[in-house]
Structures are given as C-alpha cells and as structure tokens.
KEKE-3310 file (N, C-alpha, C; in steps of 0.2 Angstrom, whole numbers, plus 5000, padded with zeros to 4 digits):
npx = (5188:5179:5166:5163:5151:5146:5135:5134:5134:5123:5122:5113:5100:5086:5081:5068:5065:5056:5044:5037:5034:5042:5037:5026:5018:5014:5015:5029:5038:5052:5064:5080:5096:5111:5127:5143:5156:5169:5182:5196:5203:5210:5200:5182:5170:5157:5140:5124:5110:5095:5079:5065:5056:5055:5055:5063:5076:5093:5101:5114:5130:5141:5141:5140:5140:5127:5126:5114:5113:5119:5119:5119:5122:5115:5126:5134:5141:5145:5136:5129:5112:5096:5091:5100:5106:5110:5120:5121:5137:5142:5133:5135:5148:5148:5144:5137:5145)
npy = (5144:5148:5143:5149:5152:5156:5165:5167:5180:5178:5165:5162:5160:5151:5134:5122:5106:5092:5078:5062:5051:5036:5025:5030:5036:5049:5066:5077:5091:5102:5115:5121:5129:5135:5136:5141:5134:5140:5131:5131:5128:5132:5137:5141:5128:5121:5118:5112:5118:5115:5122:5128:5136:5145:5158:5160:5160:5163:5179:5187:5186:5184:5172:5165:5149:5145:5139:5132:5124:5112:5095:5080:5065:5048:5040:5047:5057:5073:5082:5091:5097:5094:5106:5120:5134:5150:5165:5182:5187:5200:5203:5193:5196:5209:5213:5223:5228)
npz = (4880:4866:4855:4839:4828:4812:4801:4785:4772:4758:4760:4769:4769:4774:4771:4766:4771:4766:4765:4766:4779:4781:4789:4796:4786:4785:4781:4782:4787:4789:4793:4788:4790:4783:4791:4798:4806:4816:4819:4821:4810:4794:4787:4790:4794:4785:4791:4795:4803:4813:4811:4820:4813:4798:4799:4810:4807:4808:4807:4796:4802:4817:4830:4846:4854:4864:4881:4883:4872:4873:4879:4890:4884:4883:4886:4894:4888:4882:4871:4856:4858:4852:4847:4842:4851:4848:4852:4848:4845:4849:4859:4868:4874:4878:4891:4904:4919)
capx = (5188:5172:5164:5160:5147:5145:5130:5137:5129:5122:5122:5109:5092:5083:5078:5064:5065:5049:5043:5032:5037:5041:5033:5019:5015:5012:5019:5033:5042:5056:5068:5087:5100:5118:5131:5150:5159:5176:5185:5203:5207:5211:5193:5177:5167:5150:5136:5117:5106:5088:5075:5058:5052:5060:5055:5068:5083:5098:5104:5121:5134:5145:5137:5143:5135:5124:5126:5108:5113:5123:5116:5123:5118:5114:5132:5137:5145:5142:5134:5124:5105:5092:5091:5106:5104:5116:5120:5125:5144:5143:5129:5138:5154:5148:5140:5138:5147)
capy = (5144:5149:5141:5154:5150:5162:5165:5171:5183:5174:5158:5163:5159:5144:5130:5117:5098:5089:5072:5057:5047:5029:5020:5033:5038:5056:5071:5081:5097:5106:5120:5121:5134:5133:5140:5139:5134:5141:5126:5131:5127:5138:5139:5138:5121:5122:5113:5114:5118:5114:5128:5127:5139:5149:5165:5160:5160:5168:5184:5186:5188:5179:5170:5161:5144:5146:5133:5128:5120:5106:5090:5074:5059:5042:5037:5052:5062:5080:5083:5096:5094:5094:5113:5124:5141:5155:5171:5186:5188:5206:5203:5188:5198:5216:5213:5228:5225)
capz = (4873:4864:4849:4835:4822:4808:4796:4780:4767:4752:4762:4775:4768:4776:4766:4768:4769:4767:4763:4769:4784:4779:4793:4798:4780:4786:4778:4787:4784:4793:4790:4790:4788:4783:4796:4797:4813:4817:4824:4822:4804:4789:4784:4794:4792:4784:4793:4795:4809:4812:4813:4821:4808:4793:4802:4816:4804:4811:4803:4795:4808:4821:4836:4851:4855:4871:4885:4883:4866:4875:4883:4891:4881:4887:4888:4898:4884:4881:4864:4855:4859:4845:4846:4843:4853:4846:4854:4844:4848:4853:4865:4873:4877:4880:4897:4909:4925)
cpx = (5180:5171:5160:5157:5145:5140:5133:5132:5129:5121:5117:5102:5091:5080:5073:5065:5058:5049:5037:5036:5036:5037:5026:5015:5012:5017:5023:5036:5046:5061:5075:5090:5107:5122:5138:5153:5167:5179:5193:5207:5208:5205:5188:5173:5160:5146:5129:5114:5099:5084:5068:5053:5057:5060:5060:5075:5087:5100:5111:5125:5137:5141:5141:5138:5133:5125:5120:5108:5116:5118:5121:5119:5118:5120:5136:5142:5141:5141:5129:5117:5102:5091:5097:5104:5111:5115:5124:5132:5145:5139:5132:5144:5153:5143:5142:5140:5142)
cpy = (5144:5146:5146:5151:5156:5160:5170:5174:5178:5167:5157:5161:5152:5141:5124:5110:5095:5082:5068:5052:5039:5024:5023:5035:5045:5061:5075:5086:5100:5111:5119:5127:5132:5138:5137:5140:5135:5137:5126:5130:5133:5141:5137:5132:5122:5116:5116:5114:5118:5120:5126:5130:5144:5156:5166:5159:5165:5173:5183:5189:5182:5178:5165:5155:5145:5139:5129:5123:5113:5101:5084:5069:5053:5038:5041:5057:5068:5080:5089:5093:5095:5102:5117:5131:5145:5162:5176:5188:5194:5206:5198:5191:5205:5217:5219:5225:5228)
cpz = (4871:4857:4845:4829:4818:4802:4791:4774:4761:4753:4768:4775:4770:4771:4769:4766:4771:4763:4766:4773:4781:4783:4795:4791:4780:4783:4784:4783:4790:4789:4793:4788:4788:4788:4795:4804:4812:4822:4824:4815:4800:4787:4789:4790:4791:4788:4793:4802:4808:4815:4815:4816:4804:4796:4808:4813:4807:4805:4801:4800:4812:4827:4840:4853:4863:4874:4885:4877:4868:4880:4885:4889:4886:4890:4892:4895:4883:4873:4863:4855:4852:4843:4847:4845:4852:4849:4850:4848:4852:4859:4870:4877:4880:4886:4901:4915:4931)
residu = (MET:LYS:LEU:ILE:ILE:GLU:VAL:ILE:GLU:ASN:HIS:ASN:VAL:PRO:PHE:GLU:ILE:SER:GLY:VAL:GLY:LYS:THR:SER:GLY:LYS:PRO:TYR:SER:PHE:PHE:LYS:GLN:LYS:CYS:TYR:ALA:HIS:ILE:GLY:GLY:ALA:PHE:PRO:VAL:GLU:PHE:GLU:ILE:MET:LEU:ASP:ASP:ALA:ARG:ASN:ALA:TYR:ALA:VAL:GLY:LYS:TYR:GLU:VAL:ASP:ALA:LYS:SER:PHE:GLU:VAL:ASP:ALA:ARG:GLY:ASN:ILE:SER:PHE:GLY:ARG:THR:LEU:VAL:LEU:LEU:ARG:GLU:GLU:LYS:ALA:PHE:ASN:LYS:VAL:ALA)
# end
C-alpha cells in the first residue's frame, strides 16, 4: 500500500510562521504548506508540512511519501521524521526496467 499526498490548486501557496522564542528571546521563522493525505476515507485529510524554504514548496499534484520520510522513534515506533520527502506519483511508478 502507498500513501498518496496531494497538493491542491488554490491551497498550495506556502505560508510563513514567525515569532520570538519564549526561552531564547530570539526571532524565528519557518514555512509550511497545506497538503491532503488520501488515507481511505471519502475525502482526503488536510495537514501541514514543514518546508526549509518557501522556494521548496511542492507544486500542485499527487505525490508518494518517500521512505526517507520515516524514522524509528525512541520507543521503537515508526513515525514521520521532521522532514517529509515527497516523490511525484508519476516518477515513483514509471520506472524503466
């Protein structure tokens, strides 16, 4: 089974989160992008992914989650790592033999 993530037209623009750290007092900023996970329900589920830069936002389309996105946590459970890596769905499945 594959996990499909979709970036939808008019919901694809990255947005900035910024503020000042409570303990450090230093300013911070990072970017997020809305995506939709196809997890078997009638509708995809909206969630946000972190971006290292707004220029690295994903284009509109469907993607498969790359295995690099997963990690084993301190309790031995599989979870998403800090960075979600997505592969264009066409590229993930149209491999030349």
